[in-house]
C-alpha positions in Angstrom: -61.4 30.3 -33.3 -58.8 30.1 -35.4 -55.5 32.5 -35.1 -55.0 34.9 -38.2 -51.3 34.4 -39.5 -49.6 37.3 -39.9 -46.3 37.6 -42.2 -43.2 39.5 -41.7 -40.3 40.3 -44.7 -38.2 37.7 -41.8 -40.0 34.9 -43.8 -40.7 33.1 -40.8 -44.2 32.9 -39.6 -44.8 34.8 -35.9 -48.4 34.7 -34.0 -50.6 37.3 -33.0 -49.0 39.2 -30.0 -49.7 37.6 -26.8 -51.7 40.6 -25.3 -54.0 40.4 -27.9 -55.0 36.9 -27.7 -54.8 37.4 -24.1 -57.6 39.7 -24.5 -59.9 37.8 -27.4 -59.4 34.7 -24.7 -60.6 37.1 -21.7 -64.0 37.6 -23.7 -64.6 34.2 -24.5 -64.2 33.3 -20.8 -66.4 36.3 -19.8 -69.5 34.4 -22.2 -68.4 31.3 -20.8 -69.3 32.6 -17.2 -72.4 34.2 -18.5 -73.8 31.2 -19.5 -72.7 28.8 -16.9 -71.2 30.4 -13.8 -68.1 28.4 -14.0 -70.1 24.9 -13.1 -72.4 22.8 -15.3 -75.7 21.9 -14.5 -75.6 19.4 -11.6 -72.6 20.4 -9.8 -70.2 19.8 -11.9 -66.8 21.9 -10.8 -64.7 22.6 -13.4 -60.9 21.2 -13.7 -57.8 22.8 -13.0 -55.1 23.3 -15.9 -50.8 24.2 -15.3 -49.3 24.3 -17.9 -45.8 24.3 -15.7 -43.0 26.8 -14.8 -41.5 29.3 -16.9 -37.5 28.5 -17.9 -35.3 29.2 -20.4 -33.8 26.5 -22.9 -30.9 26.1 -25.4 -31.7 27.0 -28.8 -31.9 23.3 -31.1 -33.0 20.8 -28.3 -35.9 19.4 -27.7 -38.1 20.7 -25.3 -40.8 19.4 -22.9 -44.2 21.0 -21.6 -44.9 19.6 -18.6 -48.5 20.0 -18.4 -50.9 18.7 -16.0 -55.0 18.9 -15.0 -57.2 18.2 -12.0 -60.8 17.0 -11.9 -62.4 17.7 -8.1 -65.4 15.2 -10.2 -63.2 12.9 -11.2 -64.0 13.4 -14.7 -62.0 12.2 -17.4 -59.8 15.1 -18.7 -58.4 16.3 -22.3 -55.7 18.2 -22.9 -54.9 20.7 -25.6 -51.8 22.3 -25.7 -51.9 26.1 -28.1 -49.1 28.4 -29.4 -50.5 31.7 -28.5 -47.1 33.7 -28.9 -43.5 34.1 -30.6 -42.2 32.6 -33.7 -44.7 29.3 -34.4 -43.1 26.0 -34.1 -44.6 22.7 -34.2 -46.0 20.6 -30.9 -45.5 17.4 -31.0 -48.4 15.4 -29.0 -50.3 18.9 -28.4 -53.1 16.4 -27.1 -51.6 15.2 -24.3 -50.9 16.4 -21.4 -46.8 16.2 -22.2 -45.8 17.4 -25.0 -42.6 18.8 -27.1 -41.3 21.0 -29.6 -37.7 21.4 -31.2 -36.3 24.8 -30.7 -34.9 26.4 -33.2 -32.0 28.6 -33.6 -31.8 32.3 -32.3 -29.3 35.0 -33.3 -26.3 35.1 -30.2 -27.4 38.0 -27.8 -31.5 37.9 -28.9 -33.5 35.5 -26.9 -37.1 34.7 -28.2 -39.6 34.1 -25.5 -42.7 31.3 -27.2 -45.6 31.8 -25.1 -47.9 28.3 -25.2 -51.4 28.0 -23.9 -52.9 24.7 -22.2 -56.6 23.5 -22.3 -57.9 20.9 -20.0 -61.2 20.3 -20.4 -63.8 17.7 -18.7 -66.2 16.9 -21.2 -68.7 20.1 -20.0 -65.9 22.9 -18.9 -62.7 24.2 -19.5 -59.6 25.9 -17.6 -56.2 27.1 -19.0 -53.0 28.1 -18.4 -50.1 29.9 -20.1 -45.8 29.2 -19.6 -43.6 31.1 -21.3 -40.5 29.6 -23.1 -37.3 31.2 -23.4 -34.7 30.2 -26.1 -31.2 31.5 -25.9 -28.1 31.1 -27.7 -25.8 28.5 -24.9 -23.2 30.0 -23.3 -19.8 29.2 -24.8 -18.1 26.3 -23.4 -14.5 25.2 -22.9 -12.8 22.6 -21.4 -10.3 22.6 -18.5 -7.9 20.2 -17.7 -4.5 20.4 -16.6 -2.0 17.8 -13.7 -2.4 17.8 -10.2 0.7 16.8 -8.2 2.4 16.9 -4.9 6.1 17.9 -3.6 8.0 14.8 -2.7 11.4 15.1 -0.3 13.4 11.8 -0.9 16.0 10.6 1.8 19.1 11.6 2.1 22.0 8.6 1.2 21.7 5.9 4.4 18.4 7.8 4.9 20.0 10.4 7.1 17.2 12.7 7.0 14.7 14.2 4.2 16.7 16.3 1.1 14.9 19.1 0.6 17.2 20.3 -2.1 16.4 17.4 -4.7 12.9 17.8 -3.7 10.6 16.1 -6.8 6.8 16.9 -8.4 5.1 13.6 -8.6 1.7 13.1 -9.3 -1.6 13.0 -7.4 -3.0 9.5 -8.9 -6.3 8.4 -8.2 -8.0 11.2 -6.2 -10.9 13.4 -6.5 -10.6 16.2 -8.4 -13.2 18.9 -8.4 -14.1 22.2 -10.1 -16.0 24.8 -8.0 -17.6 28.0 -9.1 -16.6 31.4 -7.5 -19.5 30.6 -4.5 -17.9 27.5 -4.1 -20.5 25.4 -6.0 -19.0 21.9 -7.1 -20.0 22.0 -11.0 -17.6 18.8 -11.8 -16.4 16.2 -10.1 -13.8 13.2 -11.7 -10.6 11.3 -10.6 -7.2 12.3 -11.6 -5.6 9.4 -13.4 -1.8 8.0 -12.7 -0.3 11.0 -14.6 -2.2 13.3 -12.1 -4.4 13.7 -15.5 -7.7 15.6 -15.2 -10.0 17.0 -17.2 -13.9 19.0 -17.3 -15.9 19.2 -20.7 -18.3 21.7 -20.8 -17.6 24.8 -18.4 -18.5 28.1 -18.9 -16.0 30.2 -20.8 -15.2 33.3 -19.6 -16.0 32.3 -15.6 -14.5 32.3 -12.5 -13.7 29.0 -11.5 -11.2 27.2 -8.7 -9.6 23.0 -8.5 -10.0 21.6 -5.4 -8.1 18.0 -5.0 -9.9 15.9 -2.3 -6.9 14.1 -0.2 -9.7 10.4 -1.1 -9.2 7.7 -2.8 -12.9 6.4 -3.7 -13.5 3.8 -6.3 -17.0 2.3 -5.7 -17.7 0.5 -8.9 -15.1 -2.2 -11.5 -13.4 -5.2 -10.4 -11.6 -4.1 -7.0 -13.1 -1.5 -4.6 -11.5 1.2 -2.6 -12.5 3.6 0.1 -9.2 6.0 1.6 -9.3 8.9 3.2 -6.5 11.4 4.8 -7.6 12.9 7.5 -6.8 15.6 10.9 -6.8 13.7 13.7 -6.0 16.5 16.2 -9.1 18.5 18.1 -8.8 20.5 21.0 -12.5 21.7 21.1 -13.0 19.3 24.1 -16.0 18.2 22.1 -14.0 16.1 19.3 -16.3 14.4 16.6 -15.9 10.7 16.0 -12.6 10.0 14.3 -14.0 9.1 10.7 -15.6 12.9 10.9 -12.6 14.6 11.5 -11.5 16.6 8.9 -10.6 15.5 5.5 -7.3 17.2 3.9 -7.8 18.9 0.6 -5.9 21.2 -1.9 -7.8 24.2 -2.6 -6.6 27.5 -4.6 -7.5 31.0 -6.0 -10.2 31.1 -8.8 -9.2 31.6 -12.3 -10.5 32.9 -15.6 -11.6 30.4 -17.6 -11.4 33.0 -20.7 -12.7 31.7 -24.4 -10.3 29.4 -25.6 -11.7 26.3 -26.3 -9.2 24.5 -24.3 -7.9 25.5 -20.9 -4.8 24.0 -19.5 -4.5 24.6 -15.3 -2.0 22.8 -13.2 -1.8 22.7 -9.3 0.9 21.5 -7.2 0.8 20.1 -3.4 3.9 22.1 -1.9 5.8 20.7 1.1 6.2 24.3 2.7 9.8 24.5 3.4 12.1 27.5 3.2 13.8 26.3 -0.3 15.4 29.8 -1.2 15.9 31.4 2.6 18.1 30.1 5.1 15.3 29.2 7.9 16.0 25.4 7.8 12.2 25.0 8.5 8.8 24.9 7.6 7.2 28.8 6.7 4.0 27.4 5.0 1.3 25.4 5.0 2.6 21.7 4.5 -0.1 20.6 1.5 2.1 18.2 -0.3 2.3 16.1 3.3 -1.8 14.3 2.9 -1.1 13.3 -0.7 2.4 12.0 -0.2 0.7 9.8 2.1 -2.3 8.6 -0.3 0.0 8.2 -3.0 2.2 5.6 -0.7 -1.4 3.8 -0.5 -2.2 3.9 -3.7 1.2 2.0 -4.8 0.4 -0.2 -2.3 -2.8 -0.8 -3.4 -2.1 -0.9 -7.0 0.7 -3.8 -6.0 -1.9 -5.7 -4.4 -4.3 -5.4 -7.6 -0.9 -6.5 -9.4 -2.2 -10.0 -7.7 -5.4 -9.7 -7.5 -7.6 -7.2 -9.6 -10.8 -8.2 -7.8 -8.8 -7.3 -4.3 -11.8 -5.9 -2.1 -10.3 -3.3 0.5 -12.0 -2.3 3.4 -12.4 1.4 4.5 -9.3 3.1 5.7 -8.6 6.2 7.3 -4.9 7.8 7.2 -4.7 10.4 10.1 -1.5 12.9 10.0 -1.7 16.4 11.4 1.1 18.4 12.1 0.6 18.3 15.9 1.1 14.6 15.7 4.1 13.6 17.8 5.8 10.9 19.7 5.0 12.3 23.0 3.8 8.6 24.9 0.5 9.8 26.8 -1.7 8.1 24.1 -4.0 11.3 24.1 -5.0 11.2 20.0 -6.9 14.1 20.2 -4.1 16.0 21.2 -1.7 14.3 18.9 0.0 12.1 21.5 0.8 9.2 19.2 4.2 7.8 20.4 4.8 6.2 17.0 3.1 5.8 13.7 1.2 2.6 13.8 -1.8 0.9 12.5 -5.0 0.3 14.9 -6.9 -2.6 13.7 -10.3 -1.5 16.0 -10.7 1.0 13.4 -9.0 0.4 10.3 -6.8 3.6 10.6 -3.5 4.4 10.0 -2.1 7.0 12.6 1.2 9.3 11.4 3.6 11.5 13.2 4.3 14.9 11.7 5.4 17.0 14.2 8.6 18.7 12.8 10.2 19.4 15.3 10.0 16.2 16.2 9.7 13.6 14.1 7.8 13.0 10.7 6.9 10.1 8.4 4.7 11.5 5.3 7.2 11.4 3.0 8.7 7.8 4.8 6.7 6.1 2.1 8.3 2.8 3.4 7.2 3.8 7.1 3.7 4.3 5.7 3.4 1.1 3.5 4.4 -0.8 6.3 1.8 0.1 8.8 -0.5 -0.6 5.6 1.0 -3.8 5.8 -0.6 -4.7 9.0 -3.8 -3.3 7.9 -3.5 -5.8 5.0 -2.8 -8.5 7.6 -6.0 -7.6 9.8 -8.4 -7.0 6.7 -7.2 -9.8 4.1 -5.2 -12.4 6.6 -4.4 -12.9 9.9 -2.1 -11.2 12.6 -1.7 -13.1 16.0 0.9 -10.0 16.7 0.2 -8.1 19.9 2.6 -5.4 18.9 4.9 -3.0 21.3 8.4 -1.8 20.7 10.8 -3.6 18.9 14.2 -2.9 17.3 16.9 -4.1 15.0 18.5 -6.8 16.5 15.7 -8.0 18.7 14.8 -11.4 19.7 11.0 -10.9 19.5 8.2 -13.0 20.2 7.5 -15.0 17.0 4.5 -13.5 16.0 5.6 -10.2 16.4 8.6 -11.3 14.4 6.8 -12.2 11.6 4.1 -9.7 11.5 6.9 -6.7 11.5 9.0 -8.3 8.8 5.8 -9.4 6.5 4.7 -5.4 6.8 8.7 -3.8 5.9 9.1 -7.1 3.6 5.7 -5.6 1.8 6.6 -2.2 1.4 9.9 -3.1 0.1 8.2 -5.3 -2.5 6.1 -1.8 -3.6 8.3 0.6 -3.3 11.8 -0.3 -3.3 14.8 -1.8 -1.6 15.7 0.6 0.5 13.2 1.3 3.9 14.0 4.6 5.2 12.9 6.4 8.2 14.1 10.1 8.7 13.5 11.9 11.8 13.2 15.9 12.8 13.1 17.7 9.3 16.5 19.9 8.6 18.9 17.3 10.2 20.7 13.9 9.5 18.4 12.1 11.7 17.2 8.7 10.8 17.7 5.1 10.0 17.8 2.5 7.2 17.1 -0.8 6.7 18.2 -2.8 3.2 16.5 -5.9 2.2 19.2 -6.6 -0.1 22.2 -6.0 2.2 23.2 -5.2 5.8 24.6 -7.4 8.3 22.2 -8.1 11.6 22.8 -10.1 14.6 20.1 -12.5 16.0 19.2 -13.9 12.5 16.4 -16.8 12.9 12.6 -17.3 13.3 12.6 -15.1 16.2 14.3 -11.3 14.2 12.1 -9.3 12.0 14.8 -8.8 9.7 15.2 -12.4 9.3 11.5 -12.6 8.1 11.6 -9.4 6.0 14.7 -10.8 3.9 13.2 -14.0 3.6 9.5 -12.8 2.3 11.2 -10.5 -0.1 14.3 -12.5 -1.6 11.4 -15.6 -2.5 9.7 -12.2 -4.0 12.8 -10.6 -6.1 15.0 -11.9 -8.6 18.3 -10.8 -7.1 21.1 -13.0 -6.6 21.9 -10.3 -3.7 24.9 -11.6 -1.9 26.6 -12.9 -5.6 27.2 -16.7 -3.7 23.7 -18.5 -5.5 21.6 -18.6 -2.1 19.6 -16.3 -3.4 18.0 -17.5 -6.8 14.5 -17.9 -6.6 11.9 -15.5 -7.5 7.9 -16.7 -7.3 6.6 -12.9 -7.7 4.1 -11.9 -5.6 1.1 -13.6 -6.3 1.9 -17.4 -4.8 2.7 -14.5 -1.4 -0.7 -13.0 -1.2 -2.4 -16.5 -2.1 -0.8 -18.3 1.1 -1.1 -14.6 2.9 -5.2 -14.7 2.2 -5.4 -18.5 2.5 -3.6 -20.5 4.4 -1.6 -18.2 6.9 -5.2 -16.7 7.3 -6.5 -20.3 9.0 -3.7 -22.1 10.1 -4.5 -24.2 13.3 -0.8 -23.0 14.8 -0.1 -18.8 15.7 0.5 -16.5 12.7 4.8 -17.1 12.4 7.4 -17.7 9.3 7.0 -21.1 10.5 3.0 -21.0 9.4 4.1 -19.0 6.7 6.8 -20.8 5.0 5.5 -23.9 5.7 1.8 -22.8 3.6 4.0 -21.2 0.8 6.5 -24.2 0.4 3.2 -26.4 -0.4 2.1 -24.9 -3.2 5.7 -24.0 -5.2 7.4 -26.6 -8.0 10.4 -28.4 -6.8 12.6 -25.8 -7.9 11.4 -23.4 -5.8 10.9 -25.1 -2.7 14.5 -25.9 -3.4 15.3 -22.1 -3.1 13.2 -21.4 -0.1 14.7 -24.3 2.0 17.8 -22.1 1.2 16.6 -18.4 1.8 15.2 -20.3 5.2 19.1 -21.6 5.5 20.1 -18.1 4.6 18.4 -16.9 7.5 19.4 -19.6 10.2 16.0 -20.9 9.9 15.8 -24.8 9.6 14.6 -26.0 6.5 14.4 -30.3 7.2 11.2 -31.3 8.5 9.4 -27.6 8.3 5.9 -27.6 9.4 3.8 -25.4 10.8 4.5 -25.5 14.5 8.3 -25.6 14.0 8.9 -28.2 15.1 12.2 -29.4 13.9 13.4 -25.9 14.6 17.2 -26.2 15.3 17.8 -22.8 15.9 17.0 -22.1 19.6 18.7 -18.4 20.1 22.3 -19.5 21.1 20.5 -22.3 23.7 18.8 -19.7 25.6 16.6 -21.2 28.4 12.5 -21.5 27.9 13.0 -21.0 24.1 12.1 -24.9 22.8 10.2 -26.4 22.2 8.6 -23.5 20.0 5.1 -25.0 21.3 4.4 -27.7 24.0 1.8 -30.0 24.4 -0.8 -30.2 27.0 -3.5 -32.5 27.7 -7.2 -31.8 28.4 -7.6 -33.9 31.3 -6.1 -32.4 34.7 -2.7 -33.4 34.1 -0.2 -30.5 35.3 2.3 -29.0 33.3 5.5 -27.1 34.6 6.7 -24.5 31.9 8.8 -21.8 32.4 8.4 -18.1 30.7 12.2 -15.9 30.7 12.2 -12.1 30.1 16.1 -12.3 29.3 15.4 -10.9 26.2 13.5 -7.7 27.4 15.5 -5.1 29.2 12.7 -2.5 28.7 9.6 -4.2 30.1 8.0 -4.4 26.3 6.5 -8.0 27.2 7.0 -8.6 23.5 10.4 -10.5 23.2 11.6 -14.4 22.7 10.4 -16.7 25.1 8.4 -14.1 27.3 4.9 -16.4 26.0 5.7 -20.1 25.6 3.1 -21.6 23.4 1.2 -24.7 24.4 -1.3 -27.0 22.0 -4.0 -28.8 22.9 -6.0 -31.4 21.0 -9.6 -31.4 22.1 -11.5 -34.5 21.7 -14.1 -34.2 23.6 -16.7 -31.1 23.0 -17.0 -29.0 26.4 -15.9 -25.8 28.0 -12.9 -26.0 29.7 -11.3 -24.7 33.0 -7.8 -23.7 32.7 -6.1 -23.3 36.3 -2.2 -21.4 36.2 -0.6 -20.7 39.4 3.3 -19.7 40.1 5.9 -22.0 41.2 7.7 -20.4 44.5 5.6 -16.9 44.0 7.0 -13.6 46.2 6.4 -14.5 49.9 5.3 -10.7 49.9 1.7 -10.7 51.5 -0.9 -9.0 49.3 -3.0 -6.5 51.2 -5.4 -5.5 49.3 -4.8 -6.8 45.8 -6.8 -4.7 42.9 -7.4 -6.8 39.8 -8.2 -3.5 37.7 -4.5 -2.8 38.6 -5.6 0.9 39.5 -3.3 2.5 42.5 -4.5 1.1 45.6 -3.0 0.5 48.9 -1.3 -2.5 48.2 2.2 -0.9 47.7 3.9 -4.2 46.8 0.7 -4.8 44.4 3.6 -5.2 41.7 5.7 -7.7 43.5 2.9 -10.3 43.0 3.0 -12.6 40.3 0.3 -12.1 37.6 0.1 -14.7 35.0 -1.8 -14.5 32.5 -3.1 -17.4 29.4 -5.4 -17.5 26.5 -6.4 -20.1 24.2 -7.0 -19.7 20.6 -9.1 -21.9 17.5 -7.8 -21.1 14.2 -6.7 -17.5 15.1 -10.1 -17.3 16.9 -10.1 -16.6 20.8 -11.3 -19.1 22.8 -12.1 -17.2 26.0 -15.1 -15.4 26.7 -13.0 -12.1 28.4 -9.4 -10.9 27.4 -6.5 -12.5 29.0 -5.7 -11.3 33.1 -8.6 -11.2 34.3 -8.0 -13.1 37.9 -8.3 -11.2 41.0 -5.7 -13.9 42.9 -2.4 -12.8 43.1 0.1 -15.5 42.0 -2.8 -17.5 40.1 -4.9 -16.9 36.5 -8.3 -18.8 36.1 -10.4 -18.6 33.0 -13.1 -20.9 31.4 -13.3 -21.2 28.0 -16.2 -21.0 25.5 -17.6 -23.9 24.4 -14.6 -26.0 22.6 -15.7 -28.2 19.3 -13.3 -30.8 18.7 -10.1 -29.7 17.2 -6.2 -28.3 17.4 -6.1 -25.2 20.3 -3.2 -23.5 21.2 -2.7 -21.3 24.1 0.1 -18.6 25.3 1.3 -17.9 28.6 2.9 -15.5 29.9 3.8 -13.1 33.5 2.1 -9.9 33.1 4.6 -7.8 35.3 7.4 -8.7 31.9 5.0 -5.8 30.4 4.7 -3.9 33.5 6.5 -0.8 33.4 6.1 -0.5 37.1 7.3 -3.8 38.0 10.6 -3.7 40.3 13.7 -4.2 38.0 14.9 -7.1 40.2 12.3 -9.4 40.4 11.0 -12.4 41.3 15.2 -12.1 42.6 17.9 -9.8 41.3 19.6 -11.3 38.5 16.6 -13.8 37.7 14.4 -13.1 34.7 12.5 -16.4 35.0 9.3 -17.5 36.8 7.6 -20.9 36.3 4.0 -21.8 36.5 1.8 -25.1 36.6 -0.9 -25.5 34.5 -3.9 -27.4 34.1 -6.6 -27.8 31.7 -9.9 -30.3 32.3 -13.5 -30.5 30.8 -16.0 -28.3 33.1 -19.8 -28.2 33.3 
């Protein structure tokens, strides 16, 4: 049956109204039903037809007709599309299940509905279905763009507190920016550029929307990759989720109307929350700038590392900050008891203090990058440092001195010369470390400031003392290459000796001379430089138990006598110079090796009930007993099947290594009581700080 065309004055062909065609179709189906009853002879079952879901489409677009059919008998099906209502259009591929047509232009505010019938045939019986397609003028669209930023509070001169009077706005760079509708549904996502700029195209005009900025850096494509989240670690619920599931900081705002202009500019700034105009000298509203200040410090150092390695891969990192993170030393992270800002390598996370009555670090960008420097060592290089309390002027274990000096040097290279650590906001608390100036007492390989100045001065191009001793400037790339290469695999411990030796090896003769001058400037010996510090002449003013830096031990059962000394540690930190003594052994026969350490002249107090877990027990003299600890490494890999210090016998340590292949290994030996705050002040005897050991090492089955 042919549809009869009716021409109206609009000169646009219009099909018969859908109701009239439907009546004709019903009549035809009735006739078919009278003759076959819905199936043909031989038990044929009529197919089914599905013309798709009714929907609304935009004018001047290509519209798909998504049909389908099913036949219980498995017969081959044919398809036929016909328009049965609305302004006529040309149906492309009208004999296929999937057809399409081009939607025409409709007047604004006057949508038009077209109806299409799909006939599905198995050659004997037919089935039909109808779909309605409404064509309308699309809503007016606008572009929403602007900048996102955060308020940054710089330090006062000499780092004596934060200077809220000169607060500046910095761009939020590289962060995720989202556009949400009034119901909170995300309708667009982008990343802010280095000016804090963002843009969303094709947003509905005259619509209520709002911006959200997420405190995260996500880069999953391109040469380098990174994944950084700033989260709140504090959870007092009693059943906190895993740390990586703690809340991410976001900056939300109230909704705004997109309006009708083609371009809508909308800026958003995270505020400090400080009472700038009042006299309270305190925070009076949400400290929304803090997470983004932390994020931006990390972004800065990531881009700095990229300058040396555009293909650098950055392991996922969480930075935890809270207004409840304090310097309380109880150590419950869920309660914010951090003690200080620190990096924790087992979970690749920074923890940063933020208690405004105690100490805050969100605007101390050098502190943040310093802690990130430990993340760099952990993920790009290697660190043999075991951390602990330390301060300017301390004579440190060489591994700790290098790790801390490296981290501060990196902050100076990425951010600028002066390292500032401010205290309680609104006060003059804080201190600064100048990488280019300042006088420090304990210069040498055991001093973190000497390490800092050496690395920084190798990088920079300033002759800071004006005496011509700082004329070298190698940039960051060689430093990066050493840190990610030989420093990560050195047979020695990671100290200034391993770093400077490997750096010198890749420099030209002129820069080698500059390196030698920088070592001399920091009271370190350049002549005969090697990874072991074999020829180092600075021995801490002749202090005992400092040299040699590495003592050789043979793995044949020969007894080695060596002493450990806590003369530079008055606080039971256990990480100062000469508290750990370094040993070196060459293994020629593959085997496991038994290491035995016996304390010489141990305390005579008899043990009562020694508990090797060091839990409170019935022995009132437990801390009077000597407790030697030893461990062994091969190229930075621990070669004991457990952590040091597991022996339960007083005055002795025994350990059997993993299977050792031939090569050079390093050991360290110390007295646990040097790091035990419960040990008596005077041990082994009043005014003595030295404990000596006999050590043997030999192969075992």
